[in-house]
N, CA, C and O of each residue as an XYZ file, in Angstrom:
800
protein
N    -174.401    -48.130     27.828
C    -174.996    -47.085     28.648
C    -174.154    -46.152     29.089
O    -174.140    -44.965     28.761
N    -173.375    -46.761     29.917
C    -172.186    -45.837     30.737
C    -171.232    -45.120     29.988
O    -170.493    -44.321     30.564
N    -171.142    -45.354     28.475
C    -170.268    -44.497     27.380
C    -171.495    -43.245     27.313
O    -171.039    -42.169     27.701
N    -172.453    -43.208     27.040
C    -173.672    -42.534     26.632
C    -173.755    -41.588     27.758
O    -174.312    -40.504     27.583
N    -173.196    -41.936     29.021
C    -173.756    -41.086     30.344
C    -172.628    -40.153     30.347
O    -172.807    -38.954     30.563
N    -171.350    -40.704     30.093
C    -170.123    -40.018     30.503
C    -170.268    -39.102     29.247
O    -169.979    -37.948     29.562
N    -170.621    -39.217     27.909
C    -170.638    -38.503     26.755
C    -171.849    -36.948     27.267
O    -171.579    -35.766     27.050
N    -172.962    -37.409     27.866
C    -173.772    -36.430     28.055
C    -173.535    -35.825     29.162
O    -174.226    -34.813     29.280
N    -172.762    -36.052     30.120
C    -172.201    -35.100     31.181
C    -171.120    -34.294     30.735
O    -171.092    -33.156     31.203
N    -170.250    -34.610     29.962
C    -169.138    -33.807     29.555
C    -169.787    -32.967     28.573
O    -169.379    -31.806     28.576
N    -170.603    -33.219     27.814
C    -171.524    -32.123     26.850
C    -172.268    -31.194     27.641
O    -172.514    -30.017     27.378
N    -172.677    -32.036     28.896
C    -173.565    -30.638     29.804
C    -172.569    -29.746     30.343
O    -172.804    -28.538     30.372
N    -171.364    -30.264     30.820
C    -170.299    -29.384     31.599
C    -169.727    -28.444     30.508
O    -169.557    -27.252     30.762
N    -169.368    -29.081     29.044
C    -169.170    -27.795     28.041
C    -170.271    -26.826     27.838
O    -170.186    -25.598     27.853
N    -171.034    -27.365     27.698
C    -172.541    -26.197     27.520
C    -172.561    -25.050     28.681
O    -172.605    -23.860     28.370
N    -172.528    -25.469     29.984
C    -172.401    -25.050     31.359
C    -171.237    -23.997     31.123
O    -171.295    -22.775     31.258
N    -170.090    -24.843     30.707
C    -168.857    -23.778     30.663
C    -169.042    -22.402     29.871
O    -168.823    -21.239     30.210
N    -169.486    -22.920     28.790
C    -169.795    -21.794     27.733
C    -170.800    -20.863     28.378
O    -170.476    -19.762     28.823
N    -171.861    -21.277     28.406
C    -172.990    -20.435     29.519
C    -172.383    -19.421     30.603
O    -172.716    -18.251     30.791
N    -171.352    -20.214     31.302
C    -170.541    -19.175     32.504
C    -169.870    -18.135     31.855
O    -170.005    -16.948     32.153
N    -169.130    -18.581     30.946
C    -168.142    -17.490     30.282
C    -169.183    -16.592     29.402
O    -168.721    -15.465     29.224
N    -170.201    -16.746     28.927
C    -171.111    -15.934     28.330
C    -171.782    -15.046     29.253
O    -172.063    -13.906     28.884
N    -172.083    -15.474     30.481
C    -172.439    -14.565     31.783
C    -171.572    -13.657     32.095
O    -171.892    -12.483     32.280
N    -170.325    -14.122     32.191
C    -169.041    -13.512     32.833
C    -168.747    -12.241     31.809
O    -168.507    -11.124     32.267
N    -168.785    -12.489     30.461
C    -168.770    -11.627     29.748
C    -169.727    -10.504     29.427
O    -169.395     -9.377     29.060
N    -170.833    -10.903     29.591
C    -172.066    -10.005     29.579
C    -172.011     -8.891     30.839
O    -172.203     -7.675     30.848
N    -171.643     -9.906     31.960
C    -171.367     -9.000     33.258
C    -170.372     -7.861     33.162
O    -170.497     -6.758     33.695
N    -169.333     -8.293     32.384
C    -168.407     -7.003     32.459
C    -168.962     -6.122     31.638
O    -169.154     -4.986     32.070
N    -169.271     -6.396     30.519
C    -169.789     -5.450     29.648
C    -171.022     -4.190     30.399
O    -171.012     -2.965     30.275
N    -171.918     -5.007     31.110
C    -172.722     -4.386     31.778
C    -172.073     -3.367     32.778
O    -172.373     -2.177     32.683
N    -171.403     -3.697     33.505
C    -170.311     -2.894     34.492
C    -169.678     -1.874     33.804
O    -169.432     -0.806     34.365
N    -169.302     -2.148     32.318
C    -168.639     -0.884     31.549
C    -169.806     -0.303     31.041
O    -169.587      0.901     30.904
N    -170.671     -0.522     30.778
C    -171.986      0.515     30.174
C    -172.458      1.205     31.482
O    -172.828      2.365     31.297
N    -172.541      0.699     32.940
C    -172.946      1.405     33.863
C    -171.742      2.281     34.318
O    -172.098      3.201     35.054
N    -170.802      2.243     34.140
C    -169.480      3.002     34.415
C    -169.497      4.559     33.521
O    -169.475      5.706     33.968
N    -169.539      4.116     32.254
C    -169.907      4.756     31.527
C    -171.088      6.066     31.467
O    -170.964      7.281     31.310
N    -172.170      5.241     31.656
C    -173.581      6.532     32.315
C    -173.196      6.788     33.144
O    -173.191      8.008     32.980
N    -172.434      6.498     34.900
C    -172.066      7.467     35.494
C    -171.258      8.558     35.210
O    -171.540      9.706     35.554
N    -170.029      8.164     34.448
C    -169.512      9.105     33.939
C    -169.902     10.326     33.240
O    -169.559     11.490     33.448
N    -170.839      9.729     32.202
C    -171.718     11.149     31.609
C    -172.407     11.870     32.323
O    -172.677     13.043     32.063
N    -172.840     11.132     33.499
C    -173.884     11.968     34.451
C    -173.339     12.982     35.298
O    -173.895     14.019     35.660
N    -171.708     12.399     35.691
C    -171.056     13.105     36.449
C    -170.508     14.570     35.614
O    -170.493     15.706     36.087
N    -170.106     14.167     34.331
C    -169.952     15.690     33.633
C    -171.098     16.364     33.497
O    -170.747     17.543     33.458
N    -172.442     16.304     33.385
C    -173.195     17.140     33.608
C    -173.658     17.679     34.769
O    -174.424     18.638     34.861
N    -173.150     17.009     35.705
C    -173.302     17.673     37.180
C    -172.070     18.333     37.810
O    -172.167     19.139     38.736
N    -170.904     17.951     37.263
C    -169.467     18.331     37.858
C    -169.236     19.593     37.601
O    -169.792     20.256     36.726
N    -167.950     20.157     38.778
C    -167.950     21.563     38.620
C    -166.664     21.546     37.832
O    -165.999     22.579     37.910
N    -166.243     20.680     37.172
C    -164.997     20.715     36.284
C    -163.651     20.145     37.208
O    -162.714     19.591     36.632
N    -163.660     20.319     38.527
C    -162.257     19.669     38.872
C    -162.280     18.279     39.266
O    -161.323     17.943     39.963
N    -163.289     17.221     38.947
C    -162.758     15.998     38.791
C    -163.634     15.397     37.537
O    -164.703     15.868     37.151
N    -163.082     14.468     37.086
C    -163.355     13.717     35.803
C    -163.240     12.143     36.213
O    -162.321     11.628     36.849
N    -164.687     11.354     35.561
C    -164.443     10.307     35.416
C    -164.507     10.039     34.089
O    -165.121     10.681     33.237
N    -163.622      8.735     33.900
C    -163.251      8.239     32.948
C    -164.038      7.384     32.136
O    -164.501      6.335     32.584
N    -164.253      7.829     30.770
C    -165.170      6.857     29.829
C    -164.183      5.742     29.216
O    -163.044      5.985     28.818
N    -164.818      4.458     29.204
C    -164.353      3.320     28.922
C    -165.016      2.769     27.237
O    -166.044      2.141     26.984
N    -164.247      3.156     26.575
C    -164.787      2.702     25.224
C    -163.722      1.757     24.506
O    -162.509      1.764     24.721
N    -164.335      1.030     23.709
C    -163.305      0.347     22.623
C    -163.301      1.217     21.458
O    -164.049      2.174     21.260
N    -162.140      0.666     20.521
C    -161.743      1.532     19.600
C    -162.951      1.764     18.369
O    -163.055      2.799     17.711
N    -163.672      0.765     18.252
C    -165.122      0.816     17.466
C    -165.953      1.737     18.084
O    -166.609      2.411     17.289
N    -166.138      1.989     19.341
C    -166.994      2.882     19.738
C    -166.707      4.044     19.747
O    -167.545      4.943     19.680
N    -165.219      4.249     19.848
C    -164.410      5.577     19.537
C    -164.707      6.166     18.242
O    -164.995      7.353     18.090
N    -164.611      5.123     17.118
C    -164.786      5.486     15.889
C    -166.312      5.685     15.456
O    -166.544      6.219     14.371
N    -167.539      5.190     16.426
C    -168.862      5.399     15.948
C    -169.133      6.804     16.677
O    -169.618      7.787     16.117
N    -168.823      6.748     17.732
C    -169.840      7.760     18.690
C    -169.551      9.072     18.260
O    -168.461      9.643     18.277
N    -171.031      9.637     17.737
C    -171.208     11.144     17.344
C    -170.846     12.034     18.168
O    -170.743     13.109     17.577
N    -170.530     12.134     19.568
C    -170.069     12.908     20.195
C    -169.333     14.050     19.832
O    -168.215     13.578     19.622
N    -169.260     15.402     19.603
C    -168.499     16.211     19.028
C    -167.026     15.933     19.775
O    -166.077     15.537     19.097
N    -166.928     16.107     20.858
C    -165.686     15.713     21.563
C    -164.934     14.599     21.456
O    -163.722     14.811     21.485
N    -165.296     13.420     21.335
C    -164.891     12.402     21.192
C    -164.315     12.324     19.613
O    -163.263     11.759     19.314
N    -165.190     12.987     18.681
C    -164.665     12.880     17.102
C    -163.578     13.801     17.224
O    -162.633     13.423     16.531
N    -163.357     14.821     17.814
C    -162.204     15.556     17.656
C    -161.101     15.090     18.591
O    -159.985     15.604     18.529
N    -161.358     14.236     19.357
C    -160.082     13.415     19.913
C    -159.936     12.247     18.828
O    -158.753     12.086     18.526
N    -160.592     11.607     18.330
C    -160.484     10.604     17.334
C    -159.755     11.222     16.132
O    -158.703     10.695     15.769
N    -160.266     12.374     15.441
C    -159.468     13.049     14.316
C    -158.115     13.127     14.555
O    -157.245     12.750     13.770
N    -157.886     13.756     15.952
C    -156.310     14.322     16.324
C    -155.791     12.989     16.070
O    -155.140     12.815     15.041
N    -156.031     11.845     17.021
C    -155.519     10.496     16.792
C    -155.227     10.019     15.482
O    -154.213      9.363     15.242
N    -156.062     10.317     14.641
C    -155.811      9.891     13.129
C    -154.493     10.617     12.243
O    -153.627     10.205     11.471
N    -154.913     12.033     12.879
C    -153.676     12.555     12.323
C    -152.142     12.441     12.697
O    -151.179     12.710     11.979
N    -152.155     11.940     14.102
C    -150.728     11.245     14.697
C    -150.575      9.792     13.948
O    -149.639      9.020     14.153
N    -151.430      9.609     13.237
C    -151.405      8.232     12.709
C    -150.832      6.776     13.734
O    -149.956      5.921     13.602
N    -151.842      7.085     14.723
C    -151.850      6.084     15.965
C    -152.650      4.933     15.491
O    -153.838      5.124     15.232
N    -152.165      3.841     15.358
C    -153.246      2.640     15.081
C    -154.409      2.218     16.139
O    -154.197      2.391     17.339
N    -155.371      1.784     15.784
C    -156.241      1.363     16.715
C    -155.517      0.228     17.837
O    -155.655      0.352     19.054
N    -154.947     -0.580     17.371
C    -154.076     -1.746     18.241
C    -153.387     -0.906     19.267
O    -153.596     -1.208     20.442
N    -152.520      0.198     18.981
C    -151.722      0.754     19.883
C    -152.432      1.763     20.876
O    -152.111      1.970     22.046
N    -153.298      2.254     20.278
C    -154.266      3.302     21.124
C    -154.493      2.918     22.626
O    -155.059      1.872     22.943
N    -153.986      3.889     23.591
C    -154.036      3.346     25.281
C    -155.346      4.504     25.934
O    -156.193      4.186     26.769
N    -155.209      5.788     25.323
C    -156.194      6.768     26.045
C    -156.153      7.833     25.113
O    -155.318      8.044     24.234
N    -157.244      8.524     25.445
C    -157.408     10.026     24.585
C    -157.818     10.972     25.649
O    -158.648     10.479     26.413
N    -157.510     12.062     25.888
C    -157.693     13.052     26.502
C    -157.954     14.219     26.267
O    -157.051     14.724     25.602
N    -159.161     15.244     26.603
C    -159.226     16.617     26.233
C    -159.010     17.370     27.441
O    -159.592     17.124     28.497
N    -158.155     18.305     27.275
C    -158.195     19.456     28.736
C    -158.177     20.665     27.985
O    -157.310     21.089     27.221
N    -159.587     21.295     28.423
C    -159.758     22.574     28.071
C    -159.378     23.579     29.147
O    -159.165     23.058     30.241
N    -159.243     24.904     29.088
C    -159.272     25.740     30.031
C    -159.282     27.182     29.650
O    -158.784     27.361     28.538
N    -159.664     28.158     30.189
C    -159.693     29.456     29.653
C    -159.307     30.037     31.206
O    -159.530     29.555     32.317
N    -158.448     31.623     30.666
C    -157.935     32.509     31.742
C    -158.477     33.772     31.217
O    -158.672     33.994     30.022
N    -158.764     34.786     32.424
C    -158.847     35.945     32.001
C    -158.737     36.802     33.419
O    -159.006     36.375     34.542
N    -158.244     38.193     33.046
C    -157.983     39.213     33.940
C    -158.574     40.426     33.512
O    -158.226     40.915     32.437
N    -159.620     41.091     34.388
C    -160.021     42.458     33.964
C    -159.019     43.422     34.948
O    -158.725     43.362     36.142
N    -158.609     44.436     33.724
C    -157.821     45.770     34.458
C    -158.848     47.130     34.169
O    -159.770     47.194     33.356
N    -158.380     48.158     35.090
C    -159.364     49.231     34.788
C    -158.525     50.329     35.343
O    -158.170     50.374     36.521
N    -158.145     51.456     34.182
C    -157.394     52.440     34.544
C    -158.412     53.784     34.883
O    -159.499     53.864     34.309
N    -158.052     54.636     35.679
C    -158.505     55.601     35.677
C    -157.675     56.621     35.864
O    -156.948     56.593     36.858
N    -157.612     57.721     34.955
C    -156.699     58.535     35.212
C    -157.200     60.303     35.569
O    -158.312     60.800     35.395
N    -156.187     60.835     36.005
C    -156.852     62.004     36.772
C    -156.927     63.313     35.990
O    -157.156     64.453     36.393
N    -156.694     62.888     34.868
C    -156.831     64.431     33.744
C    -157.765     63.675     32.848
O    -157.882     62.449     32.834
N    -158.484     64.620     32.022
C    -159.724     63.980     31.453
C    -158.979     63.084     29.977
O    -158.008     63.670     29.499
N    -159.220     62.300     29.567
C    -158.567     61.621     28.368
C    -159.965     61.968     27.114
O    -159.711     62.499     26.033
N    -160.879     61.705     27.374
C    -162.021     61.692     26.148
C    -162.883     63.129     26.366
O    -163.262     63.560     27.455
N    -163.098     63.768     25.023
C    -163.754     64.939     24.997
C    -165.303     64.923     25.322
O    -165.914     65.667     26.090
N    -165.789     63.873     24.534
C    -167.254     63.599     24.417
C    -167.837     63.214     25.683
O    -167.714     62.063     26.102
N    -168.621     64.332     26.473
C    -169.259     63.599     27.656
C    -170.326     62.476     27.480
O    -170.772     61.966     28.508
N    -170.698     62.119     26.471
C    -171.674     61.004     25.985
C    -170.832     59.579     25.589
O    -171.314     58.511     25.213
N    -169.558     59.900     25.783
C    -168.528     58.640     25.429
C    -169.178     57.391     26.435
O    -169.333     57.627     27.633
N    -169.455     56.379     26.001
C    -169.535     55.069     26.651
C    -169.525     53.785     25.988
O    -170.508     53.068     25.802
N    -168.191     53.527     25.605
C    -168.245     52.351     24.615
C    -167.367     50.866     25.170
O    -166.375     50.655     25.868
N    -168.317     50.067     24.451
C    -168.182     48.643     25.088
C    -168.080     47.639     23.835
O    -169.078     47.340     23.179
N    -166.691     47.102     23.532
C    -166.456     46.397     22.418
C    -165.582     45.284     22.603
O    -164.743     45.274     23.504
N    -165.773     44.125     21.604
C    -164.892     42.907     21.897
C    -164.331     42.666     20.554
O    -164.873     42.655     19.449
N    -163.009     42.458     20.956
C    -161.977     42.064     19.791
C    -161.349     40.793     19.752
O    -160.770     40.474     20.790
N    -161.323     39.959     18.772
C    -160.715     38.627     19.238
C    -161.303     37.695     18.106
O    -162.053     38.165     17.251
N    -160.919     36.267     18.122
C    -161.389     35.002     17.941
C    -161.598     33.976     18.545
O    -161.568     34.104     19.769
N    -161.797     33.007     18.169
C    -162.068     31.631     18.943
C    -161.209     31.502     20.250
O    -161.640     31.253     21.376
N    -159.813     31.738     19.849
C    -158.987     31.423     21.242
C    -158.739     32.951     21.566
O    -158.284     32.772     22.696
N    -158.711     34.099     21.428
C    -158.353     35.094     22.388
C    -159.509     36.223     22.006
O    -159.953     36.451     20.880
N    -159.842     36.814     23.153
C    -160.718     37.816     22.863
C    -160.227     38.912     23.998
O    -159.677     38.690     25.076
N    -160.639     40.274     23.347
C    -160.397     41.535     24.528
C    -161.724     42.087     24.531
O    -162.409     42.191     23.513
N    -162.136     42.491     25.855
C    -163.154     43.017     26.108
C    -162.565     44.947     26.480
O    -162.010     45.350     27.502
N    -162.891     45.622     25.442
C    -162.384     46.927     25.854
C    -163.491     47.766     26.305
O    -164.580     47.458     25.821
N    -163.477     48.642     27.027
C    -164.623     49.547     27.519
C    -163.723     51.162     27.846
O    -162.679     51.421     28.444
N    -164.625     51.902     27.198
C    -164.297     53.376     27.396
C    -165.306     54.101     27.719
O    -166.321     54.178     27.027
N    -165.068     54.903     29.158
C    -165.867     55.975     29.517
C    -165.383     56.986     29.855
O    -164.365     57.047     30.544
N    -166.308     58.401     29.242
C    -165.999     59.753     30.048
C    -165.965     59.637     31.400
O    -166.616     58.902     32.143
N    -165.120     60.456     31.636
C    -163.916     61.471     31.130
C    -162.593     60.643     30.771
O    -161.965     60.798     29.724
N    -162.174     59.515     32.046
C    -160.912     58.830     31.817
C    -160.815     57.248     32.575
O    -159.959     56.763     33.315
N    -162.039     56.731     32.054
C    -161.532     55.443     32.362
C    -161.708     54.442     31.188
O    -162.654     54.318     30.410
N    -160.473     53.724     31.279
C    -160.153     52.597     30.304
C    -160.291     51.020     30.947
O    -159.715     50.662     31.974
N    -160.869     50.461     30.408
C    -161.173     49.052     31.036
C    -160.905     47.861     30.245
O    -161.729     47.663     29.351
N    -159.863     46.932     30.361
C    -159.358     46.074     29.637
C    -159.844     44.832     30.061
O    -159.883     44.864     31.291
N    -160.271     43.647     29.596
C    -160.456     42.587     29.914
C    -160.073     41.223     28.976
O    -160.940     40.497     28.489
N    -158.823     41.040     28.838
C    -158.291     39.921     27.859
C    -158.820     38.494     28.092
O    -158.916     38.313     29.306
N    -159.184     37.456     27.414
C    -159.174     36.592     27.822
C    -158.764     35.370     26.651
O    -158.857     35.649     25.456
N    -158.294     33.967     27.107
C    -157.382     33.192     26.446
C    -158.246     31.797     26.582
O    -158.734     31.488     27.669
N    -158.401     31.001     25.450
C    -158.830     29.525     25.698
C    -157.781     28.984     25.025
O    -157.221     29.545     24.084
N    -157.349     27.411     25.671
C    -156.776     26.328     25.771
C    -157.186     25.134     25.563
O    -157.592     24.540     26.561
N    -157.212     24.516     24.441
C    -157.553     23.308     24.381
C    -156.482     22.023     23.932
O    -155.967     21.956     22.816
N    -156.293     21.179     24.863
C    -155.124     20.053     24.642
C    -156.043     19.000     24.529
O    -157.058     18.747     25.178
N    -155.267     18.183     23.176
C    -155.795     16.942     22.853
C    -154.548     16.132     23.490
O    -153.406     16.560     23.323
N    -154.793     14.977     24.206
C    -153.722     14.280     24.754
C    -154.206     12.494     24.202
O    -155.259     11.865     24.305
N    -152.834     12.153     23.604
C    -153.238     10.811     22.919
C    -152.115      9.939     23.252
O    -151.020     10.140     22.728
N    -152.347      8.727     24.306
C    -151.486      8.169     24.727
C    -151.385      6.411     23.877
O    -152.344      5.640     23.825
N    -150.343      6.194     23.443
C    -150.431      4.888     22.527
C    -149.116      4.198     22.867
O    -148.165      4.815     23.346
N    -149.099      2.919     22.604
C    -147.835      1.872     22.861
C    -147.289      1.733     21.495
O    -147.903      2.066     20.481
N    -146.119      1.230     21.522
C    -145.403      0.753     20.492
C    -144.345     -0.098     20.889
O    -143.804      0.073     21.981
N    -143.895     -1.249     19.902
C    -142.787     -2.106     20.271
C    -141.500     -1.537     19.574
O    -141.368     -1.636     18.354
N    -140.644     -0.996     20.294
C    -139.211     -0.591     19.692
C    -138.486     -1.598     20.323
O    -138.894     -2.274     21.268
N    -136.808     -1.727     19.482
C    -135.911     -2.537     19.990
C    -135.098     -1.882     21.162
O    -134.939     -0.671     21.318
N    -134.593     -2.918     21.984
C    -133.807     -2.289     23.239
C    -132.974     -1.231     22.935
O    -132.982     -0.034     23.222
N    -132.015     -2.186     22.076
C    -130.916     -1.374     21.523
C    -131.109     -0.728     20.163
O    -132.213     -0.901     19.647
N    -130.100      0.075     19.420
C    -130.746      0.515     18.270
C    -130.937     -0.293     17.227
O    -130.212     -1.264     17.009
N    -132.025      0.076     16.428
C    -132.200     -1.194     15.619
C    -131.058     -1.602     14.182
O    -130.448     -0.804     13.470
N    -131.068     -2.773     14.134
C    -129.925     -3.402     12.947
C    -130.635     -2.712     11.626
O    -131.819     -2.377     11.584
N    -129.773     -2.580     10.659
C    -129.910     -1.909      9.175
C    -130.977     -3.039      8.491
O    -132.003     -2.682      7.912
N    -130.575     -4.456      8.647
C    -130.825     -5.441      7.463
C    -132.179     -5.860      8.268
O    -132.135     -6.377      9.384
N    -133.119     -5.637      7.724
C    -134.802     -6.152      8.598
C    -134.894     -7.645      9.218
O    -135.398     -7.997     10.285
N    -134.329     -8.322      8.336
C    -134.591     -9.499      9.333
C    -133.659     -9.939     10.601
O    -133.964    -10.811     11.416
N    -132.649     -9.283     10.603
C    -132.235     -9.065     11.903
C    -132.608     -8.015     12.952
O    -132.004     -7.732     13.987
N    -133.920     -7.416     12.374
C    -134.215     -6.287     13.337
C    -135.411     -7.582     14.144
O    -135.714     -7.686     15.333
N    -135.860     -8.404     12.968
C    -137.145     -9.298     13.580
C    -136.433     -9.812     14.796
O    -137.190     -9.651     15.753
N    -135.084    -10.469     15.244
C    -134.883    -11.364     16.503
C    -134.357    -10.063     17.112
O    -133.821    -10.489     18.134
N    -134.248     -9.236     17.111
C    -133.736     -7.952     18.049
C    -134.939     -8.120     19.337
O    -136.079     -8.488     19.055
N    -134.537     -7.809     20.737
C    -135.078     -7.820     21.711
C    -135.702     -6.634     21.741
O    -135.062     -5.610     21.508
N    -137.033     -6.598     22.031
C    -138.018     -5.713     21.658
C    -138.663     -5.275     23.518
O    -138.846     -6.076     24.435
N    -138.869     -3.756     23.530
C    -139.792     -3.560     24.518
C    -141.146     -2.534     24.151
O    -141.312     -1.961     23.075
N    -141.970     -2.477     25.232
C    -143.080     -1.447     25.020
C    -143.051     -0.441     25.623
O    -143.136     -0.318     26.845
N    -142.888      0.668     24.557
C    -142.510      2.455     24.854
C    -144.143      2.628     24.759
O    -144.950      2.045     24.035
N    -144.335      3.660     25.772
C    -145.696      4.644     26.149
C    -145.035      5.557     25.416
O    -143.814      5.711     25.449
N    -145.990      6.330     24.582
C    -146.015      7.365     23.474
C    -146.885      8.610     24.047
O    -148.043      8.241     23.856
N    -146.925      9.764     24.590
C    -147.821     10.720     25.278
C    -147.649     11.860     23.895
O    -146.572     12.412     23.671
N    -148.683     12.052     23.182
C    -148.657     13.276     22.385
C    -149.494     14.256     23.006
O    -150.555     13.805     23.437
N    -149.286     15.514     23.169
C    -149.953     16.485     23.657
C    -149.975     17.316     22.475
O    -148.930     17.774     22.013
N    -151.273     17.567     21.884
C    -151.658     18.632     20.863
C    -152.288     19.845     21.379
O    -153.371     19.563     21.893
N    -152.053     20.897     21.424
C    -152.527     22.276     21.717
C    -153.112     22.856     20.546
O    -152.370     23.070     19.588
N    -154.486     23.180     20.464
C    -155.073     23.457     19.440
C    -155.122     25.175     19.112
O    -155.495     25.775     18.103
N    -154.718     25.543     20.085
C    -154.920     27.114     20.261
C    -153.304     27.586     19.611
O    -152.204     27.348     20.111
N    -153.639     28.358     18.280
C    -152.077     28.527     17.500
C    -151.545     29.687     18.312
O    -150.349     29.909     18.122
N    -152.207     30.533     19.236
C    -151.473     31.322     20.238
C    -150.540     30.547     21.439
O    -149.804     31.236     22.146
N    -150.585     29.699     21.545
C    -150.142     28.946     22.799
C    -148.891     28.164     22.542
O    -149.123     27.080     22.008
N    -147.628     28.417     22.776
C    -146.654     27.528     22.628
C    -146.246     26.326     23.989
O    -145.849     26.625     25.116
N    -146.414     25.396     23.619
C    -146.061     24.490     24.700
C    -145.104     24.405     25.060
O    -144.300     24.232     24.144
N    -144.528     24.444     26.347
C    -143.089     24.755     27.033
C    -142.435     23.239     27.633
O    -141.360     22.716     27.340
N    -143.334     22.836     28.424
C    -142.908     21.575     29.221
C    -144.122     20.649     29.430
O    -145.237     21.127     29.642
N    -143.912     19.384     29.373
C    -144.994     18.265     29.744
C    -144.339     16.900     30.231
O    -143.299     16.486     29.718
N    -144.865     16.363     31.039
C    -144.246     15.004     31.530
C    -145.314     14.089     31.822
O    -146.306     14.466     32.447
N    -145.155     12.716     31.342
C    -145.909     11.808     32.019
C    -144.909     10.908     32.680
O    -143.720     10.840     32.369
N    -145.451     10.289     33.535
C    -144.981      9.387     34.556
C    -145.846      7.980     34.634
O    -146.904      8.058     35.259
N    -145.558      6.933     34.164
C    -146.088      5.820     34.374
C    -145.429      5.130     35.516
O    -144.221      4.907     35.603
N    -146.516      4.756     36.543
C    -146.264      4.190     37.648
C    -146.327      2.327     37.742
O    -147.343      1.639     37.847
N    -144.795      1.829     37.658
C    -145.008      0.329     37.742
C    -144.800     -0.163     39.045
O    -144.016      0.061     39.967
N    -145.747     -0.899     38.826
C    -145.689     -1.871     40.474
C    -145.402     -3.183     40.117
O    -145.301     -4.052     40.984
């Protein structure tokens, strides 16, 4: 009788432990889902100065139909970053423009009815040009920048790798963080970028 009681208690404790683990796992998933809902809601309301991070698994990143996430995932695949090494993806989009108007003292245009407003450019660069009788020229160039940032980790040898592959297996390794910044605007050349990981 005692033996069956002990076995029953052990089985009940094991079941309770498994249930507790499942509840903790579900609670963690619920918290991540709530954080993602809040992040999406913040994106709809925010003015662009502050962003909240979405928390996704690689499977979710591959599955989501959000156009921005698909773009970022495509860039990640082009960089050949594996799912297990992927740490974060980010999009930084910005645009800038400046309007200038020139008024000349002499008459530049002959036609009194001249009033032209045209737009020249493409997806990344545009110039709004305005001409008006007698001597006004207005120019407003606009540039767009879109940066895809992919953060990944990779195990690399501390010292230069040995030539023979068996020796490389036993070399001391460290985890190296790689940050790839891909500028999508063909007119922008990347000058400097720096990523600092704070170690505590």
